[in-house]
N, C-alpha and C positions, 0 to 999 in steps of 0.2 A: 503495501499500500503505500504510495506517493505520500508527496506534502509534508515531510517531517512525525507523520505520524506514524506509530507501530503498528502491528498488526493486532496486538491484545488490546491499546487503544481504539481501532477498530472497532475489533468483538464489543469491547464494553458499552461504545456509544452506541453499535446497532441493538445490545442488550434494554438501552437506558431508554432509548426510545420507541424500543418494544413493549415495551411497561409503558411508557407514557399513553403509548396509546390504547393497550390495550388491558390497563391496569395489573391489580398481582392476582387475579384471580386465573390468569394464564401466565405461563413463563418462569423461568429457574428462580422459583421461591424455593423457601427451604419447609415451609407450609407443603407445598402442590409437590415436591419428592417426596416429604413423609408420603402424602397419600397414595399417590405412586407407587413408591416399596410395598405399600402395604396390600395394596390390588392384588401388587403381583406374589406375595405372599399367600393370601389367600386362593390365588388361580392355582400355585405349584399345588396346594395341598387338595385342590378338589381333584388335580391331574389325578395324583398320589391313589387320592380314596379310589378315586374310579380305577383306575389299574387295579388295585388291589378287590375291587368287587367284581369286574368283569374276568379279568386275567389277560384282558388284552389294553394294547400301548395306545395312546391318543392315534396315532397314526392309523393302527389298525380300525377304532372305533369309527374313524371315520369315512371307511373305506380304500383307505392306500394297501399299496402291498409292501410289505415291509421285509426285513431281510437281512441278513447278514453287512457288516458295514463294508464288508470288502466287496462287495456287491456294488454298493452304492460309485455314484461317477466320480473318480478324481476333485473334482471342485467340488461339492458335496464335503468330501471329505476334508478338503482345505479350509473350508468353511466353519465347520464345526473346531477343528482344531485351532482355528484365532479365535471363533469363541471364546471357547478354553482357557488362552492364554489372557485373553481378556478380564475375564472372570478372575484369575489368577492374579491377577498382577494389583499391585495398588494405583491407586486414582490417587493425581494430585493438583486437584479440581479445588474451587470452592464458592460456597453459598456470592450470590451479590447483595448486599444490601441498600436497606434505604439511607440515606443521610436521617440520622434523624433517630430512627430506631436501634433498637438493640435486643433484638431477636436470637442472637450470637449462641 
């Protein structure tokens, strides 16, 4: 990004503009991330319970063919490997707070 601004300055400005237009109900706020995380946890538990009750995985319940990972397409295997790597790594992100609010 030219004009003497760093990429982080550009991203911060874009997020602040986004927050001004849409308010705090949408966006990268701590409250919203906690809510999304809770929904993900509930979805994960429902999936596990469904597998325990039916004996079939999510894809099998949706009528998709399932099989050995060695039979999967190489791109799918790479995608799963990248997801596992990202999930295992610790992030360096941070929440952006509005000035005057101390909800850290």
